[in-house]
N, C-alpha and C positions, 0 to 999 in steps of 0.2 A: 600548416605545413605538414606534409606526411612525415611520419616518424620511421626512421630506420631502426630496426631492432636487432638485438643479438641475444644469444642464449647465455645464461649464467650457469653456474655449477648445478643449481637445483632445477634447471630447466625452465624457469619462469622467464617471461618476456621482459625486456628492459628498454627504457627510452634512451635518448641520446646521452643523458647524464647518468644512466644506469639505474634509474628509478624502476621499481617493479611495476608491471603492467596493472596490477590491481590497485596501485596507488593513484592512477590517473583520475579516478572519480573523486578521491579525497582532495586532490589538488584543485579540481574543477569546482568542487562543492562550495568553497569559500566565495569566489567571485559570483557564482550563480546565485548563492543565497542572498547576496546584496542586490544583484541586478533584477532578480525575479521578485523576491519578497519585499524589497524596499524601493523598487523602481516600477516594475510592471504592475504590482498590486495597487500602489497609489493611482496609477493611470486607470486601472480597472475600476477602482473605487470612484474615480472622477466620472466615469461613464455611468455607473449606478447612481451616483449623487445627482446627475443631471436630470434624472426622472423623478426626483423627490419633489414634494409639495412645499412651495414657499408660503410662509405665513407673514403678512405685513408686520413690520416692527422688528425685523432682524431674526425671526424664528423660522424654523423649517421642521418638517416631520417626514418620517419614512413613508414611502408610498410609491405609486407609479402613475405618472401623468406625462402627457405629451405637450402640456401647456408651454413649457419652457422652450421646446424646439419650435412649436407653432408660433410663439411670439418672435423668436429669432428669425424664422424663415419667411414670415409674412410681413414683417415690419420693413418699410422702405428705408427707415433710418439705419437699422442694423445691417441690412443687405447692402445699402449704399456705402456704409463705412467698411464693410467687408471688401467690396470691390475697390474702394479707395486704398485699402491696405495692400491688396494685390497689385494695384497700379503703381503705387509708390515703390513697392519692392521690385517690380519689373524695371521701372525707370532707373532705380538705383543700380540694379545689376547690369543693365545695358551700358550706362554711363561709366560704371566702374570698369567694365570690359574694355571700352574704347580708350579710357585713360590708362588702364593698367597694362595692356599688352605691350605697348612700346617700351614702357618702363621695365617690365620683366625681360623683354628681349635684350635690351641694352645691358641689364645686369648680368644676364647669362653669357653675353659676348665679351664682357670686360676682361682685360688682360692683367689687371692689378687686383690680386686677391685681397690685399689689405683694404683697398678702397671699397671693393664690393662688400666685404664684411662690415665696414663702417656704415655703409648705406643700408644694408640689411638690418643691422642692429638698430639703427635709427627708425626704420620702418616698423620693426617688430616691437621696439620699446613703445612707440606711439600706440601700437595695437593693444597693448596690455594696460594702458592708462584707462581708468574707468570712463564709461560713457558719460557720466555726470560731469566730469572735468572737461571732456572734449566738447560737450554741448555748451557748457559755460563759456569755453573759449570762443565758440562761434557766436554766442550772445554778445560778447564784447566786440567782435568784428562786425556783426550785422546790425547792431543797435543804432538808434538815432544818435548822432554825434560819435558813432563808432568809426572804425578805421575805413571801412568801405564807403560809408557816407561822406567822411571827410575827404577821401581821395576824389570822390565824385564831385564835390563842391569845389575843391582846389583845381581840378582840371576843367571845370565848366560843364561837365556832363549833367550835373544836378544843379538846379537853381537854389535849392535849400536842403538842409539836412533832412533825411528821412530814414525810417527804420525798415530793414528788410526782413525782420522777423517780428512776431510769428507770421508765417505764411508758407505757401506750398513750396516755392523755389528755395526759400531759406532752409526749409526742412530737407529738401533734396540735396542741397549743398552739404549740409551736416551729415546726412546719411551716407553720401558718397565718401566724404572724408573719413568716416568711421570704418566703412567696410572696404574701402579701396585696398588697404594692406592685405586683407584676405585674398583678394583677387590677384594682387601682384605676387604674393608668395606661392599661390597655387599655380599660376602660369609660369613662374620662374622654375618651380620644381619640374614641370612638364617639359619646358624647353631645355633645361639642363640635362634631362634624361635622353634627349635625342642623340643617337649615335653620331659622333663627330665624323666618322668615315663617310657617312652619307653626304654630309655637307662638303667634305673634301672632294668626293667623287663628282658632285655637281659642279664644283669650281673647275676641276680637271677637265670636264667635258665642255667647258667654255661658258658656263652660265655665270652671269655677274651676281653681285650681292642681292639685287632686287629680284632677279629671276630665281635664285636659290631660295630666298625667303618665300616667294609666292608659290613655288612648285614643290619645295621640300619642307622648310621649317613650319610654315602655316598649316599644311595638311597633317603633319606629324604631331602638332601640338593641339589637335582637335579635342583630345580628352581633357587637356588642361583648360581649354576654353569652356567646354560644357560643364566640367566639374566646378570651375571657379564661378561661372554664372549661376549654377544651381546652389552652391554654398552661399553666395552673397544674397540670392533671392530668399533662401530659407532664413538666414540670419536677419535680414531686413524685415521679413514677414513677422517675426516675433519681437521686433524692437519696441521698447516702451519709453525709455528715457528721452530719446530724441524727439519723437512726436509730442511728448508731454511738454518739453521745454522749448522746442523750436517751432512747433506747429500751432496754428490758431485753433479755435473751436471747430472750424470746418475740417481740420486735419486730425481729428480724434480717431486714430486707427483702432482696430479691434483690440489689440492688447491694452490700450488705454481704457477702452470701455469695459473690458473684463476686470481690470483692476478697480475701476469705479464701482462696478456691481459688487465686488467682494468687500472692499475696504470702506466705501462710502454708503452703499445701499444695504450691505449685509445680506444680499440676495445670493447666497452661495449656489443654490440649484441653477439659477439662470446664468450665473457666471460660469458654472461648470458646463452648461449646454453650449455657451459661446466658445468655450475652450475646445470642446469636441468639434465644433464647426471649424475652428482654425486648424485643428489636427487633420480634419478631413481635407482641407485645402492642401496642407503639406503632403499628405499621403497621395492625393491625386497628382500633385506636381511630381513627386518622386516616381509614381507609376509611369507617367508620361516620359519623364527623364530617362528611366531605365529602359522603357519600351522602345523609344525612338533613337537613343544614343548608344546603347550597349554598354554604358559606363555604370558600374554598380554603386550603390550607396556607400559601400565600404571603402570606396576609392576616391572620395571627394578631394583628395590631395592632388589629383592630377598626375599621378605617377603610374597609372596603369601601363602595362606593356602595350606597345604600339604595333599594330599590324601594318606591314608595308607591302607594296607590290613591286614587281620586277621593274626597276627603273630603266632597264634597257629595252623594254617593250612598250612601244607607243600605244599598241592596242590595249595593253593592261592599264597604262596610265589613263587612257581615254575612258576605259570602263570604270576605273576608280573614280574619275571625275564626274562620271555620269550617274553615279548612285549616291544615295545618302540624302539626308535632309538638306544639307547645304546646296547640293546640286538641284534638288527640287525647288528650293527657294530661288536659286538663280534663274531657273527656267521660268518660274512664276513671275519674277520681276521683269524678265525679258519680255514675256508675253504681255504683261501689263503695259510696259513701255511701248510695245508695238501698237496696242489698242489705243493708247492715248496720244500717239504721234510723237512720243519723246525719243523713240529709237534713233531717229536721224540726228537729233540734237546731241544725244549721248554719244553717238558715233563720231560726230564732229569734234566734241570736246576730247574724247579719247584719242583721236588722231592728232589733235593739237598738242596734247600732253606728250604723246609718244614722240612727236617730231621735236618738241623742246628737249626731251630727255636725251634722245639719240644725238642731238646736235652738240652735246657736251661729252667730252671724252670720259672714259670709265674712271680714271684716277680722280678727276675733278668731281664727278658724281659721288664717288665714295667719300671724298673729303667733305662735300656739302652734307651728305647724309649723316656722317658721324658728328659734324658740328651741330646739325639740327637736333640730333639725338641728345647731345650733351646739354644744349639749351633746354630741351624738353625735360630731361632728368632734373636739371637744376630747378625748373619751375615746379615740377611735382614735389621735389624735396622741400621747397619753400612752402608749398601748399600743405605738406604733412607736418613740417616742423614749426612754421610760423605761429600757429595758434598756441602751441605749447610755450613758445618763446614769449608770447604776449602775456600768458598767465604768470610766467616768471617775473616779467617787468612789473605787472600790476601788484604783485605780492610785496613790492618794496615801496608802495605809495605811502606818503604820510597822511593822506586824506582819510576821512572817516567812511567813505564809500568807495566802491570800485570805480576807478577812473583810469582812462588810457588816452594819451600817455600820462604816466604818473607825475605828480607835481613836485617831486623831490625824491629823497632816498631815506628810508626808515626801516628798521628791523622790528618795530614794535609789534607787528602782526605775527611774526614768528614767536616773539616772546609771549604773546597772548595764547598762541596755539599750544605752546609747551607748558603754560601755567594754568589755563582754563580747565577745570575739572571735567566739564562735559566733553571737550575735545580729547583729553587724555583718556577718559573712559572709553570713548569711541575708538581711539587708537589701540588701546589694549585689547578691546573686543575684536577688532579687525585682525590684529596679529595672532591672537589666540585661535580664532575661527579658521584663519587661513592656514596656520601651522597644522592644526588637527585635520583639516580637510585635505591638505596635501598628503599627509601620512595615509589617510584613508583612501584617497584616489590612487596613490601609488601601490598600495597593497592590493586593491581590487584590480586595477589595470595590469599591474605587473604579474600577479598570479594567473590571471586569465591569459596573458600573452605567453607565459611559461607553459601553461597546460596545453594550449593550442599548438605551440611549437614542438613540444616534446612527445606528444601522443596523437594518435589517430582517433578522431571522433566521427561517428556517422553524421552527426549534425554540426560538424565543425564550422561550416559556412554560416549557419544560423548563430552559433555562439560568437563567431567573429563579428557578425553584423550587430549582435546585441552589445558587443564591446564598444561600438562607436555610436549606437543609437541615442544615448542620452543627449549628446551635443546637437543632434538633429531635431530635437523637440524644442520649440520656442521656450525660452526661460520663463516667461509669464505663465505658461501652462504647467511647467515643472513646479513653479511656485504654488499655483492653485492646487495641483494634485497633491503635493506634499502638505499643504495647509489642511486640506480635507482629511488626509491620512493622519497627521499629527493631532488634529483636533479630536479625532475619534479615540486615539490612544493616550491623549493627555500630555503631549510633548510640545505643542505649539507655544510660541512665545519664549523659547529658550535658546541658548547658544547651541545646545546639542542638536536641535532640529535643523539649524542652519548648517552646522558642521556636516551632518549626514547628507543633507540635500546637496551641498557643494561637493562633498566627497564623491557622490555618485555622478553628479552632473559633469564634473571635470575628469572623471576616470578615463575617458577616451584618450586624453593626451598622454599620460604615462603608458597606456596600452599600446598606442601607435609607436611611440618612441622605443619602448622596450621590445616590442615585436621586431622593429627594425634592427635593433642591436642583436637580438637572438639569431636573426637570419644571417648576420654577418660573422658570427662566431665560428672559428675553425674547430670542429668537434674533435680533432686529434688531440688537443690539449686535455680535454675531459677524458678521452679514452686512455691517454697515458696515465692520468691520475688514478683511474679505476684499475688499470693493469698493475699499478704499484701498490694496490691494496687500499686506496682511499674509499671510504663509504660514500654512498650517494649524497648524504647531507654534507659531508666534508668536501666533496668535489664541488658542490654548489657554493659552499662558503669560501673555499680557497681558490677556485678556478673560475667558475661561471660568474659569480658576482663581481670579482675584480674586473673581468672583461666587460661587464655590463654597467660598471659603476657610473660612467659618464651618462649613459642613457637613463639610468634610474634617477640620478640626481637631477638631470635636466627635466625629466617628467615631473618630479616632485616640485621643482622650482616653477615650472609652468603652472601647475595646479595652484601653487601658493600665490603667485601673482594674480591669476584669474580670480581666485576666491577673494583675495584682498580687495580687488576692484569691483566685485559684483554688487549690484544694487537691488534689482527687482525681486529676486528670490529671497534675499535677506529681508527686504522690506515687508513682503507678504508674510513671512514666517515670524517676524519679530513681534507682531501684534502690539507695536509701540512700546515694547518692554526691553528691547535690545537695540542699542545704537552702534552702528559701524561708521567709519569715516565717510563712505559713499552716502549712507543714509543721512548723516549729519550735514554733508554738503548739499544734498538735494533739498532737505528741509530748509536750509538757509536760503537757497536760491528761490524757493517758493514764497518766502515771506520777507526777506531782506537780502542785501548784497554787501555784507561786511567783508573787508579785505582779508579777514582770517581765512575765508574760503580759498583765496589764492595761495596763501601761505601753506594751508593744508594740502592743496593740490600739488604745490612744488615739492613738498616732503614726499608725497606719493610718487611723483614723477621721478625724483632722485632715487627712491628705493627701487622703482621699476628698472631704471637704467643700470643700477648696480647689480641687480639680480640677473638681468639679461646678459650683461657683460660677464658675470660669473659663469653663466651657462655656456657662453661662447668659449671661455678659457678652459673650463673643466671638460668640455666635450671635445676639445681639440679642433674646433671649427665646425660646429653642427650645421651652420648655414651653408657650408660648402657641400 
């Protein structure tokens, strides 16, 4: 944000809070020192490391060789798994878009704020539950004798019980479940930002709800659609836990293979080369994304300002509909339909649908539409909440193994969780790491947000992109890069290494939230304090921070929950020396299925819900 300046008595330039102009580089130096020296440098080291020479037996030496890249780019196994990774990510993004848009649209149109907040808190609470717990929930649902199999047998669809995981579609179901909340929230933000006067104007001109949606809402939410699709694709591309727990050996995606090369084969240079290959895919996708959609990587929240055309001009509307990727795609589909002889069939179906729709009066159509929406929303909320409910039920089983439905009621597994030293140590480690990482993330993101809001920088756009860049890099690559970095300086295998990695990886969340808060502050309060003689530091302490308190606390709590539930970065950096709850749960799922896993999961779910509710209350309705 450009800074408006004023002159002080000594003639020096001042920012919005009255900070002297020569202080702007001091303010910026703190976040940049972390993001450059402790984020970009490890990524640069990863590139260098990928050219080193691997020595069989877990050793490597400094040098320069293209053998690692040659092996990666010429092997049908690795190229096949790379394409599989891209394919699974694309399928996940498309299905999430198809499922998420109606849900987001309904939430944006709701007239009951309390119900909308309740639904959003439920969605967001599931979002921050660790992937390990959610993957475990789908194991319970998809397993032989699991819920899905039992329903199939009971209804006669299946002749006998069968397992739906590990396998391709079991993995897709789990991936969509995990990343659907990201899509819903991005689309919701975009739809909520549409000017309500445009919708009212459409209705006043005689357009019904369906026409208003098709001609106004859908085109104006295009940034949310593209941003949500890109965000889900990138997140799915770097997913490790779900392919590892829900996929078969045929669905070993690239992040799984990277982890195996690092942790099992100790082939760090080849693992680094594979990581660079995955980064290349992300960069290529982002280039295409920015080039053909006009949406920047810094606005993946779907809240970019929307360009509109004159709704009163049919020519302008036609021109707008005739341009862009969507229009080219529609023309391509139409041409293909014409060539294949499907145009006539499509036209007949369209005419039949239109005839059926127009035969029903508008009031009835609207009632049917909203009833359908409510049923759909209920189904999606069941899809989101049911797996977590299953975990809660399983945690009370008296059996010695995970069984659903539970054969009774017992609290013994909660007792074991709170008395077993290994679980308690993991819990203490998780809380310690998450607390420290939240403080670090907030200090980095908050300082960067403050600097960019209060001062003009020639490279301000680049600094802003750097502020959100860590979350766009797949976590497995962040883990590998930091592992290489910390091995060289001797910090790997410690809590400190995980704290630093989480602190930088999750800094974008406080950065975004605090930037939003700074943009909404009325600067007259700060100017009044300065005019009454308050120093810049006192103005920040007594005026600026109280106005930003909700955003700062929300950013810190977001980082805390994310760090608390993160697995792959912590696993790579722990070197088997540090256990957290997600690591402990994952290890138990790999070798056994004690119900203590469910009890630990419920404790984490409860903690997540409490923190998310606290964010909602302290922020005065952040989801609104």
